[in-house]
C-alpha positions as CSV (number, residue, x, y, z in Angstrom):
1,M,-21.7,0.0,53.4
2,D,-21.9,3.8,53.1
3,Y,-24.4,4.2,50.3
4,G,-23.6,7.9,50.0
5,L,-20.2,7.0,48.6
6,M,-21.7,5.1,45.6
7,K,-20.2,6.7,42.5
8,N,-22.2,5.0,39.7
9,I,-25.1,2.6,39.0
10,N,-22.7,-0.3,38.2
11,Q,-21.3,0.0,41.8
12,L,-24.8,-0.1,43.4
13,W,-25.9,-2.9,41.0
14,A,-22.9,-5.0,42.0
15,Y,-23.5,-4.2,45.7
16,I,-27.1,-5.5,45.5
17,F,-26.0,-8.5,43.7
18,T,-23.2,-9.5,46.2
19,E,-25.2,-8.5,49.3
20,T,-28.1,-10.7,48.2
21,L,-25.7,-13.7,47.8
22,K,-24.1,-13.0,51.2
23,R,-27.5,-13.1,52.9
24,L,-28.4,-16.3,51.0
25,G,-25.3,-17.9,52.5
26,L,-22.6,-17.7,49.8
27,A,-19.3,-18.2,51.5
28,C,-16.8,-18.5,48.6
29,V,-16.3,-16.8,45.2
30,V,-13.5,-17.4,42.8
31,I,-12.6,-14.3,40.7
32,C,-10.6,-14.5,37.5
33,P,-8.8,-11.3,36.5
34,G,-10.3,-9.0,33.8
35,S,-11.7,-5.6,33.0
36,R,-15.4,-6.2,32.4
37,S,-15.9,-7.9,35.6
38,T,-14.5,-4.9,37.6
39,P,-17.8,-3.9,39.3
40,L,-18.4,-7.5,40.6
41,A,-14.8,-8.1,41.6
42,I,-14.7,-4.9,43.7
43,A,-18.1,-5.6,45.3
44,F,-17.1,-9.2,46.3
45,A,-13.8,-8.0,47.6
46,Q,-15.7,-5.6,49.9
47,Q,-17.9,-8.5,51.3
48,A,-14.9,-10.0,53.1
49,P,-14.7,-11.7,55.5
50,D,-18.3,-12.9,55.1
51,I,-17.4,-14.1,51.5
52,E,-14.0,-15.4,50.8
53,A,-12.8,-14.0,47.4
54,I,-10.1,-16.0,45.8
55,P,-8.2,-14.7,42.7
56,I,-7.2,-17.4,40.3
57,L,-5.5,-16.7,36.9
58,D,-6.6,-19.6,34.7
59,E,-10.4,-19.8,34.1
60,R,-10.5,-23.6,33.6
61,S,-8.5,-24.2,36.8
62,A,-10.5,-21.6,38.7
63,A,-13.8,-23.3,37.7
64,F,-12.6,-26.7,38.8
65,F,-11.3,-25.3,42.0
66,A,-14.8,-23.8,42.7
67,L,-16.2,-27.3,41.8
68,G,-13.9,-28.8,44.4
69,V,-14.9,-26.4,47.1
70,A,-18.6,-27.0,46.4
71,K,-18.1,-30.7,46.5
72,A,-16.4,-30.5,49.9
73,T,-18.9,-28.2,51.4
74,G,-22.1,-29.1,49.6
75,R,-22.9,-25.4,49.1
76,P,-23.0,-23.3,46.0
77,V,-19.7,-21.6,45.0
78,A,-19.6,-18.5,42.6
79,I,-17.1,-17.9,40.0
80,V,-16.6,-14.6,38.1
81,C,-14.9,-13.9,34.8
82,T,-14.5,-11.1,32.2
83,S,-16.0,-11.1,28.7
84,G,-14.8,-13.0,25.7
85,T,-13.3,-16.4,25.7
86,A,-12.7,-16.3,29.5
87,G,-16.2,-17.9,30.1
88,A,-15.6,-20.5,27.5
89,N,-12.9,-22.0,29.7
90,F,-15.5,-22.7,32.4
91,Y,-17.2,-25.1,30.1
92,P,-15.5,-28.5,31.2
93,A,-16.3,-27.7,34.8
94,V,-19.8,-26.7,33.9
95,I,-20.4,-30.1,32.3
96,E,-18.9,-31.9,35.3
97,A,-21.0,-29.8,37.7
98,K,-24.1,-30.8,35.7
99,E,-23.3,-34.5,35.4
100,S,-22.0,-35.0,39.0
101,R,-24.7,-32.7,40.5
102,V,-22.6,-30.0,42.1
103,P,-24.0,-26.4,42.7
104,L,-22.1,-23.8,40.9
105,L,-23.1,-20.2,40.1
106,L,-21.3,-19.0,36.9
107,L,-21.1,-15.2,36.6
108,T,-19.8,-14.2,33.2
109,T,-19.6,-10.4,32.6
110,D,-20.3,-9.0,29.2
111,R,-20.2,-5.9,27.0
112,P,-23.6,-4.2,26.6
113,P,-25.7,-5.0,23.5
114,E,-24.5,-2.1,21.5
115,L,-21.0,-3.3,21.5
116,R,-21.8,-6.8,20.3
117,D,-21.7,-8.0,16.7
118,C,-19.5,-5.1,15.6
119,H,-16.0,-6.4,16.2
120,S,-15.7,-4.7,19.6
121,G,-12.7,-6.2,21.4
122,Q,-13.0,-9.2,23.6
123,T,-16.6,-9.9,22.7
124,I,-18.3,-13.1,21.8
125,D,-21.9,-14.4,22.0
126,Q,-22.2,-15.4,25.7
127,V,-25.9,-15.9,25.9
128,K,-26.6,-19.6,26.6
129,L,-22.9,-20.1,26.3
130,Y,-23.1,-23.5,28.0
131,G,-26.0,-24.9,25.9
132,S,-28.3,-27.2,27.9
133,Y,-25.9,-27.9,30.8
134,P,-27.0,-25.2,33.3
135,N,-30.0,-25.9,35.6
136,W,-31.1,-22.4,34.6
137,Q,-29.6,-19.5,32.7
138,A,-30.4,-15.9,32.1
139,E,-28.9,-12.6,30.9
140,L,-29.4,-9.8,33.3
141,A,-30.8,-6.4,32.3
142,L,-28.3,-3.6,32.1
143,P,-27.9,-1.7,35.4
144,V,-30.4,1.2,35.7
145,P,-31.0,3.6,38.6
146,D,-34.5,2.4,39.5
147,V,-35.6,0.9,42.7
148,G,-38.0,-1.5,40.9
149,M,-35.1,-2.8,38.8
150,L,-33.0,-3.3,42.0
151,G,-35.9,-5.5,43.3
152,Y,-35.7,-7.4,39.9
153,L,-32.0,-8.0,40.5
154,R,-32.4,-9.2,44.0
155,Q,-35.2,-11.7,43.0
156,I,-33.2,-13.1,40.0
157,V,-30.2,-13.7,42.3
158,I,-32.5,-15.5,44.8
159,H,-33.9,-17.6,42.1
160,S,-30.5,-18.4,40.7
161,W,-29.3,-19.5,44.1
162,Y,-32.4,-21.8,44.5
163,K,-31.8,-23.3,41.0
164,T,-28.2,-24.3,41.8
165,Q,-29.8,-26.7,44.4
166,A,-33.2,-27.7,43.2
167,P,-34.7,-29.9,42.0
168,T,-31.2,-31.3,41.5
169,P,-27.9,-29.6,42.3
170,G,-26.0,-28.2,39.3
171,P,-24.7,-25.1,37.5
172,V,-26.5,-21.9,37.0
173,H,-25.3,-19.2,34.5
174,L,-25.9,-15.6,34.7
175,N,-24.5,-13.4,31.9
176,I,-24.1,-9.9,33.3
177,P,-23.6,-6.9,31.0
178,F,-22.0,-3.6,32.2
179,R,-21.5,-0.3,30.4
180,D,-18.6,2.0,31.3
181,P,-17.4,3.2,33.6
182,L,-16.4,-0.1,35.2
183,A,-14.3,1.4,38.0
184,P,-16.0,3.1,41.0
185,I,-15.8,6.6,39.3
186,P,-18.8,8.9,38.7
187,D,-20.9,8.1,35.6
188,G,-22.9,11.3,35.6
189,A,-26.1,9.8,37.1
190,D,-27.7,11.3,40.1
191,L,-28.2,8.5,42.6
192,S,-29.1,10.7,45.6
193,Y,-32.9,10.3,45.4
194,L,-32.6,6.5,44.8
195,L,-30.2,6.1,47.8
196,S,-32.2,8.2,50.1
197,N,-35.2,6.0,49.6
198,F,-33.2,2.8,49.9
199,H,-33.6,0.9,53.2
200,P,-31.4,-2.2,53.2
201,E,-33.1,-4.1,56.0
202,E,-36.5,-3.7,54.5
203,F,-35.2,-4.4,50.9
204,F,-33.4,-7.6,52.0
205,A,-36.0,-8.8,54.4
206,G,-37.5,-11.4,52.2
207,I,-34.4,-13.4,51.9
208,N,-34.4,-16.8,53.6
209,T,-30.9,-18.1,54.3
210,P,-31.9,-21.8,55.2
211,F,-32.4,-23.9,52.1
212,P,-35.0,-26.6,52.9
213,S,-34.3,-30.0,51.6
214,P,-37.5,-31.9,50.6
215,Q,-37.9,-35.2,52.5
216,C,-40.6,-37.9,52.2
217,Q,-41.1,-41.3,53.7
218,F,-41.5,-44.4,51.6
219,L,-42.0,-47.7,53.1
220,I,-40.2,-50.6,51.5
221,P,-42.3,-52.6,49.0
222,Q,-43.4,-56.1,49.9
223,V,-41.9,-57.3,46.6
224,W,-38.5,-56.5,48.2
225,L,-39.2,-58.4,51.3
226,Q,-40.4,-61.4,49.3
227,S,-37.4,-61.7,47.0
228,P,-34.7,-64.3,48.2
229,R,-32.2,-63.3,45.5
230,G,-31.8,-59.6,45.8
231,I,-28.7,-57.4,46.0
232,I,-28.2,-53.7,46.9
233,I,-25.6,-51.8,44.8
234,A,-24.1,-48.9,46.7
235,G,-22.8,-47.0,43.7
236,V,-20.8,-43.8,43.2
237,A,-21.8,-41.3,45.8
238,Q,-20.4,-38.3,47.7
239,P,-23.0,-37.7,50.5
240,Q,-22.4,-34.8,52.9
241,Q,-23.3,-37.0,55.8
242,P,-21.5,-40.3,55.0
243,R,-22.1,-42.1,58.2
244,E,-25.9,-41.6,58.1
245,Y,-25.8,-42.7,54.4
246,C,-24.0,-45.8,55.2
247,Q,-26.2,-46.6,58.1
248,A,-29.3,-46.3,56.0
249,I,-27.9,-48.7,53.5
250,A,-27.0,-51.1,56.3
251,S,-30.4,-51.0,57.8
252,L,-32.0,-51.7,54.4
253,S,-29.5,-54.6,53.9
254,Q,-30.2,-56.2,57.3
255,T,-33.9,-55.9,56.9
256,L,-33.9,-57.5,53.5
257,Q,-30.9,-59.9,54.2
258,W,-29.4,-58.8,50.9
259,P,-25.6,-58.3,50.3
260,V,-24.4,-54.8,49.6
261,L,-22.1,-54.6,46.6
262,A,-20.1,-51.4,47.5
263,E,-18.3,-49.5,44.8
264,G,-14.9,-48.2,45.8
265,L,-16.2,-44.7,45.3
266,S,-19.0,-45.2,47.8
267,P,-18.4,-44.3,51.5
268,V,-19.8,-47.7,52.4
269,R,-16.3,-49.3,52.1
270,N,-14.9,-46.7,54.6
271,Y,-17.6,-47.5,57.3
272,A,-17.3,-51.3,57.0
273,D,-18.4,-52.1,60.6
274,L,-21.8,-50.7,59.9
275,N,-22.6,-53.4,57.3
276,P,-22.0,-57.1,57.9
277,Y,-23.0,-58.1,54.4
278,L,-20.5,-55.8,52.6
279,I,-19.2,-57.2,49.3
280,S,-16.2,-55.3,48.0
281,T,-14.7,-57.8,45.5
282,Y,-17.7,-58.1,43.2
283,D,-15.8,-57.1,40.1
284,L,-13.3,-59.9,40.7
285,I,-16.0,-62.4,41.8
286,L,-18.0,-61.8,38.5
287,R,-14.9,-62.7,36.4
288,N,-15.4,-66.3,37.6
289,P,-18.3,-67.6,35.2
290,Q,-19.4,-70.2,37.6
291,L,-19.8,-67.8,40.5
292,A,-21.4,-65.3,38.2
293,K,-24.1,-67.8,37.2
294,Q,-24.7,-69.0,40.8
295,L,-25.1,-65.4,42.0
296,S,-27.4,-64.1,39.4
297,P,-30.1,-61.9,41.1
298,D,-33.8,-61.5,40.6
299,M,-33.9,-58.0,42.0
300,V,-31.5,-55.1,42.3
301,I,-31.7,-51.9,44.3
302,Q,-29.2,-49.4,43.1
303,V,-28.4,-46.4,45.4
304,G,-26.6,-43.6,43.6
305,D,-24.8,-43.9,40.3
306,M,-24.0,-47.2,38.7
307,P,-20.5,-48.5,39.6
308,T,-17.6,-48.2,37.2
309,S,-17.2,-52.0,36.8
310,K,-17.8,-53.2,33.3
311,E,-18.1,-56.8,34.7
312,L,-21.0,-55.8,37.0
313,R,-22.8,-53.9,34.2
314,T,-22.5,-56.7,31.8
315,W,-23.7,-59.2,34.4
316,I,-26.8,-57.2,35.3
317,D,-27.5,-56.5,31.6
318,T,-27.3,-60.3,30.9
319,N,-29.6,-61.3,33.8
320,Q,-32.1,-58.5,33.3
321,P,-33.3,-58.4,37.0
322,R,-36.1,-56.1,38.2
323,R,-34.3,-52.9,39.3
324,W,-35.0,-50.0,41.6
325,V,-32.8,-46.8,41.7
326,I,-32.9,-44.8,44.9
327,D,-31.6,-41.2,44.4
328,P,-33.1,-37.7,44.9
329,S,-31.8,-36.5,41.4
330,D,-34.2,-35.9,38.6
331,Q,-31.7,-37.4,36.2
332,N,-31.9,-40.8,34.5
333,L,-29.4,-43.0,36.4
334,D,-29.9,-46.2,34.4
335,P,-27.4,-46.5,31.5
336,L,-28.5,-50.1,31.0
337,H,-32.1,-49.2,30.2
338,G,-33.5,-52.1,32.2
339,R,-36.9,-52.7,34.0
340,T,-36.2,-49.9,36.3
341,T,-38.2,-47.9,38.9
342,H,-36.7,-44.5,40.0
343,L,-37.5,-43.6,43.6
344,R,-36.6,-39.9,43.7
345,M,-35.6,-39.7,47.3
346,R,-32.6,-40.1,49.7
347,V,-31.9,-43.5,51.0
348,E,-31.8,-42.0,54.5
349,D,-35.6,-41.2,54.1
350,L,-36.5,-44.7,53.2
351,G,-38.8,-46.2,55.9
352,V,-37.5,-49.8,56.7
353,G,-40.6,-50.7,58.6
354,G,-41.1,-54.1,57.1
355,E,-40.6,-57.5,58.9
356,K,-36.9,-58.3,59.2
357,S,-36.1,-61.6,57.6
358,A,-34.9,-64.1,60.1
359,A,-33.2,-66.5,57.7
360,F,-29.6,-66.1,56.6
361,S,-30.4,-67.1,53.0
362,E,-28.3,-69.5,51.0
363,Y,-28.0,-66.8,48.4
364,L,-26.6,-64.3,50.9
365,Q,-24.3,-67.0,52.2
366,L,-23.0,-67.6,48.7
367,W,-22.0,-64.0,48.4
368,C,-20.4,-63.7,51.9
369,I,-18.3,-66.9,51.2
370,A,-17.1,-65.6,47.8
371,E,-16.3,-62.2,49.3
372,A,-14.2,-63.9,52.2
373,Q,-12.3,-66.0,49.7
374,V,-11.5,-63.4,47.1
375,R,-10.7,-60.8,49.7
376,A,-8.2,-63.1,51.3
377,N,-6.7,-63.8,47.9
378,V,-6.4,-60.1,47.1
379,D,-4.9,-59.1,50.5
380,D,-2.5,-62.0,50.4
381,T,-1.3,-61.2,46.9
382,L,-0.8,-57.5,47.4
383,D,0.7,-57.9,50.8
384,K,3.5,-60.0,49.4
385,M,4.1,-57.6,46.4
386,Q,7.3,-55.7,47.1
387,E,7.9,-54.1,43.6
388,L,6.2,-50.8,42.8
389,V,3.2,-52.0,40.8
390,E,0.6,-49.2,40.6
391,C,-2.5,-51.3,41.6
392,K,-1.1,-51.7,45.1
393,T,-1.3,-48.1,45.8
394,A,-5.1,-48.0,46.2
395,W,-5.1,-51.1,48.5
396,L,-2.4,-49.6,50.7
397,L,-4.1,-46.3,50.9
398,S,-7.3,-47.9,52.2
399,Q,-5.3,-49.1,55.3
400,I,-2.9,-46.3,56.1
401,L,-4.5,-42.9,55.6
402,P,-5.4,-40.9,58.7
403,P,-9.1,-41.1,59.7
404,Q,-11.5,-38.9,57.8
405,T,-8.9,-37.9,55.2
406,P,-10.4,-36.2,52.2
407,L,-9.1,-38.2,49.2
408,F,-9.5,-37.1,45.5
409,I,-9.2,-40.0,43.1
410,A,-8.3,-39.1,39.5
411,N,-10.0,-40.8,36.5
412,S,-8.7,-43.6,34.3
413,M,-6.9,-46.2,36.1
414,P,-6.9,-44.8,39.7
415,V,-10.7,-45.1,40.0
416,R,-10.6,-48.7,38.6
417,D,-7.8,-49.8,41.0
418,V,-9.8,-48.3,43.8
419,E,-12.9,-50.4,42.7
420,Y,-10.8,-53.5,42.3
421,F,-8.6,-53.3,45.4
422,W,-9.9,-50.7,48.0
423,K,-10.1,-52.7,51.2
424,P,-13.1,-52.2,53.5
425,N,-12.1,-50.2,56.6
426,N,-13.4,-48.0,59.4
427,L,-11.3,-45.0,58.7
428,G,-14.1,-42.8,57.3
429,V,-12.0,-41.6,54.4
430,R,-13.9,-39.0,52.4
431,S,-13.5,-40.0,48.8
432,H,-14.1,-37.3,46.1
433,F,-13.9,-37.7,42.3
434,N,-15.2,-36.2,39.0
435,R,-17.2,-39.1,37.7
436,G,-19.9,-37.0,36.1
437,A,-18.2,-36.7,32.7
438,N,-15.2,-38.9,33.7
439,G,-12.7,-36.5,32.2
440,I,-9.1,-35.9,33.4
441,D,-9.4,-32.1,33.0
442,G,-9.3,-30.1,36.1
443,T,-7.9,-32.9,38.3
444,L,-5.4,-30.9,40.4
445,S,-7.6,-27.9,40.6
446,T,-10.6,-29.8,41.9
447,A,-8.4,-31.6,44.5
448,L,-7.1,-28.2,45.7
449,G,-10.7,-26.9,46.0
450,I,-11.6,-29.9,48.1
451,A,-8.6,-29.5,50.4
452,H,-8.9,-25.6,50.7
453,R,-9.6,-24.8,54.4
454,H,-10.2,-28.4,55.2
455,Q,-8.4,-31.3,56.7
456,S,-5.1,-32.3,55.1
457,S,-6.0,-34.1,51.9
458,V,-4.5,-36.5,49.5
459,M,-4.9,-36.9,45.7
460,L,-4.2,-40.2,43.8
461,T,-3.5,-39.5,40.1
462,G,-1.6,-40.7,37.1
463,D,1.0,-38.6,35.2
464,L,-1.2,-37.5,32.3
465,A,-4.1,-36.3,34.5
466,L,-1.7,-34.2,36.6
467,L,0.1,-32.8,33.5
468,H,-3.3,-31.8,32.0
469,D,-3.9,-29.4,34.8
470,T,-0.5,-28.1,35.9
471,N,-1.9,-24.6,36.0
472,G,-3.6,-25.6,39.1
473,F,-0.3,-25.1,40.8
474,L,-0.6,-21.4,40.1
475,M,-3.1,-21.1,43.0
476,R,-0.5,-22.3,45.6
477,N,-0.2,-18.9,47.1
478,K,-3.9,-18.6,47.8
479,F,-4.4,-22.2,48.8
480,V,-5.0,-22.7,52.6
481,G,-4.3,-26.1,53.9
482,H,-2.4,-29.2,52.7
483,L,-2.6,-31.5,49.7
484,T,-0.4,-34.5,49.1
485,I,-0.3,-35.7,45.5
486,I,0.4,-39.4,45.1
487,L,1.7,-39.4,41.5
488,I,1.8,-42.7,39.7
489,N,4.2,-42.0,36.9
490,N,4.1,-44.7,34.2
491,N,4.9,-42.1,31.5
492,G,1.7,-42.4,29.6
493,G,-1.9,-43.4,29.6
494,G,-2.0,-46.7,31.4
495,I,-5.7,-47.3,30.8
496,F,-5.1,-47.5,27.0
497,E,-2.9,-50.5,27.7
498,M,-6.0,-52.4,28.8
499,L,-7.9,-51.8,25.5
500,P,-7.6,-53.7,22.2
501,I,-5.8,-50.8,20.5
502,A,-2.8,-51.6,22.6
503,N,-2.1,-54.5,20.2
504,F,-1.6,-52.0,17.3
505,D,1.7,-50.2,17.6
506,P,2.2,-48.0,15.6
507,P,0.2,-45.9,16.2
508,F,-0.5,-46.9,19.8
509,E,2.5,-45.5,21.7
510,E,2.5,-42.1,19.9
511,F,-1.2,-41.4,19.7
512,F,-2.8,-43.3,22.6
513,A,-0.2,-43.9,25.4
514,T,1.3,-40.4,24.5
515,P,4.3,-40.5,26.9
516,Q,5.4,-37.0,27.8
517,D,8.9,-37.7,29.3
518,I,8.5,-35.1,32.0
519,D,11.0,-34.6,34.9
520,F,8.5,-34.0,37.7
521,A,11.1,-32.9,40.1
522,Q,12.0,-30.0,37.8
523,L,8.3,-29.3,37.2
524,C,7.7,-29.1,40.9
525,T,10.7,-26.8,41.4
526,T,9.3,-24.4,38.8
527,Y,6.1,-24.0,40.9
528,S,7.9,-24.1,44.2
529,V,6.1,-27.3,45.1
530,Q,7.8,-30.0,47.2
531,H,8.7,-33.2,45.4
532,E,10.0,-36.6,46.7
533,L,10.6,-39.8,44.8
534,I,9.1,-42.9,46.6
535,T,11.3,-45.9,46.5
536,S,9.3,-48.5,48.5
537,W,5.9,-49.2,50.0
538,Q,7.4,-48.6,53.4
539,H,8.7,-45.2,52.3
540,L,5.2,-44.3,51.0
541,Q,3.5,-45.4,54.3
542,Q,6.0,-43.2,56.3
543,K,5.1,-40.1,54.3
544,L,1.2,-40.5,54.6
545,N,0.6,-40.9,58.3
546,P,0.7,-38.2,59.8
547,L,0.2,-35.8,56.9
548,P,1.6,-32.3,56.9
549,T,-0.8,-29.4,57.6
550,T,0.3,-26.8,55.0
551,G,1.6,-26.7,51.5
552,I,1.5,-28.8,48.4
553,R,3.7,-31.8,47.8
554,V,4.2,-34.5,45.2
555,L,5.1,-38.1,46.2
556,E,6.1,-39.7,42.9
557,L,6.0,-43.5,42.3
558,Q,7.7,-44.5,39.0
559,T,6.1,-47.7,37.6
560,N,6.4,-49.6,34.4
561,R,3.3,-49.2,32.3
562,K,3.6,-52.3,30.3
563,F,4.3,-54.4,33.4
564,D,1.3,-52.8,35.3
565,A,-1.1,-53.7,32.5
566,Q,0.2,-57.2,32.1
567,W,-0.1,-57.8,35.8
568,R,-3.8,-56.8,35.7
569,K,-4.5,-59.0,32.7
570,E,-2.9,-62.0,34.3
571,N,-4.2,-61.7,37.8
572,L,-7.6,-60.0,37.9
573,G,-9.3,-63.2,36.7
574,K,-7.2,-65.5,38.9
575,L,-8.1,-63.7,42.1
576,S,-11.7,-65.1,42.0
577,L,-10.6,-68.8,41.5
578,Q,-11.5,-71.0,44.5
């Protein structure tokens, strides 16, 4: 950077801002078009190739794309917008980032104080725009030509970076006002003295790129070793090192001789050989009242978030066992408000130094027998199913995806079908999801963010979740990599068919199922996205292994919403019968 070419203080301010982030390790920024953000947009563009700057039109899609990149990399991603309602469109992704603990740095640019509250154009109150959701938030001072204030800016950026990751990852919001001129043209200020005394290597010397992750050792309590009726719940989790995570859970399981009830959204089901006591059909098992009573636990260790299963939650709530939650988050991860102790640590840092139990307990044996029986029932039933019923999709994907495939699972019925039917495997599939707030907004954009510059990826979604975020297709020209979208089109909200309101029509069909009657082939043509109608399970299998390496495509399965719901109602309970 030739500092002598700096034309105004905004340009210098934006350079200090972006250079600090580059040295901290920022690798990706998403930039939404606008005028007030001009200084930051130019400065980030000039940081290429160290920082990849991606322009995205729609702010809501842009924020979820950034969320997806941060999920995939485990590193903070920045997102920039102009003043006014632009930043308000970040809000759903901010909420998801907070609830699912994903590091995001939100940079909303703003008009200076004198242009607020006076009907100046494109101006709203942006201070604390996201309420209590950010880990930290601040409004920056206006740019001024003072070396002390440049130091202030540097330290605020360093602190913001830290707060995106500690004590728990999440969003940080900086509101950044700029006066005119916004373009790199002279503003009348004499910067020569300031720049002649500016020494970059000395100025940036205090920045530490590595971010230390706190670790501690905690030896397992004797009360765990002494409990003969304990279970480990491997809940919703997206660890950056899934094999190590699964190995830690397996070591704990084998030390205690406790079964591991693994949610479909846990990597444990995709590293099945690591864990001999893996229980994947717990939701179905617990639908059998006799088994549910026989298997009631005295103690529960929950790793990560509680699984989606209502059956599991009700069963735990009814039995009221002593519970432990292992997770480094500072959040409350116990929606059941039980007798719970939170261990604020990673399961990988748990010291399993106790005596390993030699006995294969009767309780553990009961679980393993039930799992074998119900798993055989599920596999036999779905293997014989030839018609396109949506619940078979998750079961099939668990067996045919290429190893290590990143898979984004949309909310509503897809996550539930994964929990019910995802078969344990050793494919190392990297499952991703937005289960913080459980919304359907941003589904496509998040999946594209996960797939960007990574291995060819897959998204499993229903029609409404995809339609809610079709603006995500606008980033197709900036997207690098491949995403296959498996679209289950049952023309409406299938999850509502499982609720009591489905018995009341009207108003059910119009106001809850909300069929959209969209021709997805035409929709894909509009966005220049490949589309193919899947006609059989064999056809789907042929299209998924191997996956293409570039582009976006939609593989559409047309199913019958009423039939899908009726099949679940009739069969979920039967699968656990002896």
